[in-house]
C-alpha positions in Angstrom: 0.0 0.0 0.0 2.9 2.4 0.7 4.4 1.8 -2.7 0.9 2.2 -4.3 0.4 5.6 -2.6 3.9 6.7 -3.6 3.1 6.0 -7.2 -0.2 8.0 -7.0 1.6 11.0 -5.4 4.4 10.9 -8.0 1.9 10.7 -10.9 -0.2 13.6 -9.6 2.8 15.8 -9.0 4.2 15.0 -12.4 0.9 15.9 -14.1 0.7 19.2 -12.1 4.2 20.1 -13.3 3.2 19.4 -16.9 0.2 21.7 -16.6 2.4 24.4 -15.1 5.0 24.0 -17.9 2.3 24.3 -20.6 0.9 27.5 -19.1 4.4 29.0 -18.8 5.0 28.2 -22.5 1.6 29.7 -23.4 2.4 32.8 -21.4 5.8 33.1 -23.2 4.1 32.9 -26.6 1.5 35.5 -25.6 4.2 37.9 -24.3 6.3 37.4 -27.4 3.4 38.1 -29.7 2.5 41.3 -27.8 6.0 42.7 -27.5 7.3 41.4 -30.8 10.7 40.8 -29.2 13.2 38.0 -29.6 11.9 34.5 -30.6 10.3 32.4 -27.8 13.1 29.8 -27.8 15.5 32.4 -26.7 13.5 33.2 -23.6 14.7 31.9 -20.3 11.1 31.5 -19.1 10.2 29.3 -22.1 13.1 27.0 -21.3 12.0 26.9 -17.7 8.7 25.6 -18.9 10.4 23.0 -21.0 12.5 21.9 -18.0 9.3 21.5 -15.9 7.7 19.4 -18.6 10.7 17.1 -18.7 10.6 16.8 -14.9 6.9 16.1 -15.0 7.2 13.4 -17.7 10.1 11.9 -15.7 7.7 11.7 -12.7 5.1 9.9 -14.8 7.7 7.5 -15.9 8.8 6.8 -12.4 5.2 6.4 -11.2 4.7 3.3 -13.5 7.3 1.5 -11.4 5.2 2.0 -8.2 1.6 1.7 -9.2 -0.5 -0.2 -11.9 -0.5 1.2 -15.4 -4.3 1.1 -15.4 -4.3 3.7 -12.6 -1.4 6.0 -13.8 -2.8 6.5 -17.3 -6.2 7.8 -16.2 -4.6 10.2 -13.7 -3.6 12.3 -16.8 -6.9 14.2 -16.2 -5.1 15.9 -13.3 -3.0 17.8 -15.8 -6.2 19.0 -17.6 -7.8 20.1 -14.4 -4.7 21.9 -13.1 -4.1 23.6 -16.5 -7.7 24.9 -16.5 -7.3 26.4 -13.0 -3.9 28.0 -13.8 -5.1 29.5 -17.0 -8.0 31.1 -15.2 -6.1 32.4 -12.2 -2.8 33.5 -13.8 -3.6 34.0 -17.6 -7.0 35.6 -16.8 -8.9 33.3 -19.2 -12.7 33.2 -18.9 -14.3 30.7 -16.6 -17.3 29.0 -18.0 -20.0 26.9 -16.4 -18.8 23.9 -18.4 -15.4 24.3 -16.9 -16.8 24.0 -13.3 -18.9 21.0 -14.2 -16.1 19.3 -16.1 -13.7 19.9 -13.2 -16.2 18.5 -10.7 -16.7 15.4 -12.8 -13.0 14.9 -13.4 -12.2 15.3 -9.7 -15.0 12.8 -8.8 -13.7 10.4 -11.4 -10.2 10.7 -10.1 -11.4 9.9 -6.6 -13.1 6.7 -7.9 -10.1 5.7 -9.9 -7.8 6.0 -6.9 -10.2 4.3 -4.6 -11.3 1.3 -6.7 -8.2 0.7 -8.9 -6.2 -2.4 -8.3 -4.1 -1.7 -5.2 -1.6 -4.4 -6.0 1.0 -4.2 -8.7 3.3 -7.2 -9.4 7.0 -6.7 -9.1 8.2 -6.2 -12.6 11.3 -8.3 -13.2 13.1 -9.5 -16.3 11.7 -13.0 -15.9 8.2 -11.7 -15.4 8.4 -9.6 -18.6 9.7 -12.6 -20.6 6.9 -14.8 -19.3 4.3 -12.1 -20.2 5.7 -11.7 -23.7 5.1 -15.4 -24.4 1.6 -15.4 -22.9 -1.0 -16.5 -25.5 -3.4 -13.7 -24.5 -0.9 -11.1 -25.1 0.3 -12.7 -28.4 -3.3 -12.7 -29.7 -3.7 -9.1 -28.6 -0.5 -8.1 -30.3 -1.5 -9.9 -33.5 -4.8 -8.0 -33.6 -3.1 -4.7 -32.9 -0.6 -5.2 -35.7 -3.3 -6.0 -38.2 -5.5 -3.1 -37.2 -2.5 -0.7 -37.2 -1.5 -1.8 -40.7 -5.1 -1.3 -42.0 -5.3 2.2 -40.4 -1.9 3.1 -41.7 -2.9 2.0 -45.2 -6.1 4.1 -45.1 -4.1 7.1 -43.7 -1.2 7.0 -46.1 -2.4 5.3 -49.3 -6.1 6.2 -49.3 -5.4 9.7 -47.8 -8.2 9.4 -45.2 -7.3 12.2 -42.8 -10.1 11.5 -40.3 -9.3 12.4 -36.7 -10.4 9.0 -35.4 -8.0 7.2 -37.7 -5.0 9.3 -36.6 -5.9 9.1 -32.9 -6.3 5.3 -33.2 -2.8 5.1 -34.6 -1.6 7.1 -31.6 -3.5 4.9 -29.2 -2.2 1.6 -30.7 1.3 2.9 -30.3 0.5 4.2 -26.8 -0.5 0.6 -25.8 3.0 -0.6 -26.7 4.5 2.5 -25.0 2.8 1.8 -21.7 3.9 -1.8 -21.7 7.5 -1.0 -22.4 7.6 2.1 -20.1 6.2 0.1 -17.1 8.7 -2.7 -17.9 11.7 -0.4 -18.0 10.6 1.7 -15.0 9.7 -1.4 -13.0 13.1 -3.1 -13.7 14.9 0.1 -12.8 12.9 0.4 -9.6 13.7 -3.2 -8.6 17.4 -2.6 -9.3 17.5 0.7 -7.2 15.6 -1.0 -4.3 18.3 -3.7 -4.3 15.9 -6.6 -4.7 17.2 -7.8 -8.0 19.7 -6.4 -10.5 17.7 -6.3 -13.7 19.9 -4.2 -15.9 22.1 -7.2 -16.8 19.2 -8.9 -18.6 18.9 -8.4 -22.4 15.2 -8.0 -22.2 15.7 -4.7 -20.4 17.4 -3.2 -23.4 14.9 -4.7 -25.8 12.1 -3.1 -23.9 14.1 0.2 -23.7 14.5 0.2 -27.5 10.7 -0.6 -28.0 9.9 2.3 -25.6 12.0 4.8 -27.5 10.7 3.7 -31.0 7.1 3.7 -30.0 7.3 7.1 -28.2 9.0 8.6 -31.3 6.3 7.4 -33.7 3.5 8.2 -31.2 4.8 11.8 -31.0 5.0 12.0 -34.8 1.4 11.0 -35.4 0.2 13.2 -32.5 2.0 16.2 -34.0 0.3 15.5 -37.3 -3.1 15.4 -35.6 -2.4 18.7 -33.9 -1.6 20.3 -37.3 -4.7 19.0 -39.0 -7.2 19.3 -36.2 -8.0 21.7 -33.3 -6.5 21.0 -29.9 -10.0 21.0 -28.3 -10.7 17.9 -30.5 -7.3 16.2 -30.1 -6.9 16.5 -26.3 -10.1 14.7 -25.2 -10.0 12.0 -27.9 -6.3 11.3 -27.2 -7.0 11.1 -23.4 -9.9 8.6 -23.9 -8.0 6.4 -26.4 -4.7 6.5 -24.5 -6.4 5.6 -21.2 -8.4 2.8 -22.8 -5.3 1.3 -24.5 -3.3 1.6 -21.2 -5.9 -0.2 -19.2 -6.2 -2.9 -21.8 -2.4 -3.3 -21.8 -2.4 -3.5 -18.0 -5.1 -6.2 -18.0 -3.5 -8.4 -20.7 0.2 -8.0 -20.1 0.5 -7.3 -16.3 -2.7 -9.1 -15.1 -3.5 -6.0 -13.0 -7.2 -6.8 -12.5 -6.6 -10.4 -11.5 -8.7 -11.2 -8.4 -10.3 -7.7 -8.3 -14.0 -7.9 -7.2 -16.7 -7.0 -9.8 -17.9 -4.0 -7.7 -14.4 -2.5 -7.7 -14.3 -3.0 -11.5 -17.7 -1.3 -11.9 -16.8 1.8 -9.9 -13.4 1.9 -11.7 -15.2 2.0 -15.0 -17.5 4.7 -13.7 -14.5 6.7 -12.6 -13.0 6.5 -16.1 -16.3 7.6 -17.7 -16.6 10.6 -15.4 -13.0 11.6 -16.1 -13.6 11.3 -19.9 -16.7 13.5 -19.7 -14.9 16.0 -17.4 -11.9 16.3 -19.8 -14.3 16.8 -22.7 -16.2 19.6 -21.0 -13.0 21.4 -20.0 -11.4 21.1 -23.4 -14.4 22.3 -25.3 -14.0 25.2 -27.7 -13.8 28.5 -25.8 -15.7 31.5 -27.1 -13.6 33.7 -29.3 -12.4 37.1 -27.9 -14.3 40.0 -29.5 -12.2 42.7 -31.1 -12.6 46.2 -29.8 -11.8 47.7 -33.2 -14.1 47.2 -36.2 -12.3 46.9 -39.5 -14.2 47.6 -42.8 -13.0 46.4 -46.1 -12.8 49.4 -48.5 -14.3 47.4 -51.3 -17.5 46.7 -49.4 -18.8 50.2 -48.6 -22.4 50.5 -49.8 -22.9 53.2 -52.5 -19.2 53.6 -53.2 -17.3 52.5 -56.3 -13.7 51.7 -55.8 -11.8 51.4 -59.1 -8.3 51.2 -57.6 -6.8 49.9 -54.4 -6.5 52.3 -51.5 -2.8 52.3 -50.4 -0.2 54.8 -49.1 1.5 56.8 -51.8 5.3 56.7 -52.0 6.0 60.4 -51.8 3.7 61.4 -49.0 2.9 60.5 -45.4 1.3 57.0 -45.5 -1.4 57.8 -43.0 -2.1 61.2 -44.5 -2.6 59.7 -48.0 -5.0 57.1 -46.7 -6.9 59.7 -44.7 -7.2 61.9 -47.8 -8.8 59.1 -49.7 -11.3 58.4 -47.0 -12.2 62.1 -46.7 -12.6 62.4 -50.4 -15.0 59.5 -50.5 -16.9 60.9 -47.5 -17.2 64.4 -49.2 -18.5 62.9 -52.4 -21.2 61.0 -50.6 -22.3 64.2 -48.8 -22.7 66.2 -52.0 -24.7 63.4 -53.7 -27.0 63.3 -50.8 
């Protein structure tokens, strides 16, 4: 139980650091766009945000060595909740009723997840990973995943089907492999540090490390493509739902995390996941656009006026004076006609 609580605390702290880092980077971009100063990557504040994100991701990585993967993955909603609070308090963003409702649902879901998730995580050793890799349930799951991934990749690359569900399913299938490999590497490192067994001498450790790096790289690649093609308010909730579902499925099949768990605990765990999904969706919904104080009118769209040439500053006169003269001329003509 002590190890279980340590994993929860590390995961929550890691997700809070990630939300702080995202808001720091967002603030840096806003300040840079307003001041028009040096590029954001030359800002010390921006690099502080990047450092905090690395520290937060390192905390999430370490948490997989202490708690079940089926619990650590859903706790990603903590980052969404904390990011919403920070953006409202420090970045002065608007607070909507859906934000409050989504936050309440996400907090309730997190409580149910922590309470009813499996409280026992097996010690991840090299021998345990090797046995799980040859388990027929996992081999069947891996075969289905490879076939589905190849079909989706064919539709995405060859048929040019750029639907958000296809892209996010590709990310989720890679995330399933990532979660398995991350927990294997983190668990073996944890066992080595605690002095129970020295796991770094086994070849399977380096195999899983290579799988972790490769799956993370391709997962980030497809996720970046999704962020370019679709709005973040669509990508964030869908990615959270798909990633959580794939992580839970990987924990069930590879690490047998729900073995011996009572049906009532499984029921409330699923309810906690659903509440977190709905909460994240409500928080990540499209925010209302900020209204501009100034009203800009296209010169070619003024009723009753004919514009035969483009209105632009003349080369030999004051730019604003020339443009003002054009406007005054048109205004005077309209007055005489009336």
